[in-house]
C-alpha positions in Angstrom: -4.1 -7.7 -5.1 -3.7 -9.2 -8.9 -0.2 -9.6 -10.8 0.1 -6.2 -12.1 -0.9 -5.0 -8.5 1.8 -6.8 -6.7 4.3 -6.3 -8.9 3.5 -2.3 -9.0 3.5 -3.1 -5.4 7.6 -4.4 -5.3 8.2 -2.1 -7.5 7.6 0.8 -5.6 8.6 -0.4 -2.2 12.7 -0.9 -4.4 12.0 2.6 -5.9 10.9 3.8 -2.7 14.7 2.1 -0.7 16.5 3.5 -3.4 15.7 7.0 -5.1 14.9 10.1 -2.8 12.6 11.9 -5.2 10.2 9.1 -5.8 10.0 8.3 -1.9 9.3 11.8 -0.8 6.6 11.5 -3.8 5.2 8.9 -1.6 4.5 10.5 0.8 3.4 13.6 -0.5 1.4 12.4 -3.0 1.3 7.9 -3.4 -1.3 8.1 -6.1 0.1 10.2 -8.5 3.8 8.3 -7.8 2.4 5.5 -9.0 0.2 6.4 -12.3 3.7 8.0 -12.9 5.3 4.7 -12.2 2.7 2.4 -13.8 1.5 5.1 -16.7 -1.5 3.9 -15.8 -4.8 6.2 -13.7 -5.6 5.4 -11.0 -10.1 5.5 -10.7 -11.4 9.1 -9.6 -10.8 9.4 -5.7 -8.9 7.3 -5.6 -7.0 7.1 -1.7 -3.9 5.5 -1.0 -2.1 6.0 2.4 1.7 5.4 3.5 2.9 5.1 5.5 7.3 5.7 6.8 8.3 2.7 8.3 9.8 3.4 11.9 13.7 2.7 12.7 12.7 3.0 16.6 9.8 -0.1 15.8 11.1 -3.6 14.0 7.5 -3.7 12.6 5.0 -2.1 11.5 1.3 -3.6 11.1 -1.6 -1.9 9.3 -4.8 -3.8 9.6 -7.9 -3.9 8.5 -10.5 -1.4 9.0 -13.4 -2.2 11.7 -16.7 -4.4 10.6 -18.1 -5.7 13.6 -20.6 -8.3 13.3 -21.3 -6.4 9.2 -20.0 -9.8 8.0 -18.9 -13.4 9.3 -15.0 -14.2 10.1 -15.5 -16.4 7.1 -16.1 -13.6 4.2 -13.8 -11.5 4.8 -11.6 -13.3 2.1 -14.4 -12.2 0.0 -14.5 -8.0 1.0 -10.6 -7.1 1.4 -7.4 -8.3 0.4 -4.2 -6.7 0.1 -0.5 -6.7 1.5 2.0 -5.3 3.6 5.6 -6.1 3.2 7.5 -4.4 6.3 11.8 -3.8 5.9 13.4 -1.6 8.3 14.0 1.7 7.1 11.8 1.8 4.5 8.5 2.6 3.5 5.4 0.4 4.5 2.7 0.1 2.0 -0.5 -1.5 1.7 -3.2 -1.5 -1.1 -6.0 -2.9 0.0 -9.0 -3.6 -2.4 -12.8 -3.5 -0.7 -15.8 -4.1 -3.2 
């Protein structure tokens, strides 16, 4: 994730923890919420999944898609990147770019 992506990610995390209207929008339509927050359009067809942290669990872990034997483990960094932030009682958002 580039610097702009990290900044948007951090801003979205902070707002989702403190702004109930933004939080609800992130859960209902994350692409639209992030486009408004960044004043930028995402490519058509962009899908983002937002998961709300469940207070019954200490952590939420998002695992990458299964690639099986498609690639060598040493090549994994070349095809996927992302970030996960786990903070109790907030949203957990993972943005993964594959390409």
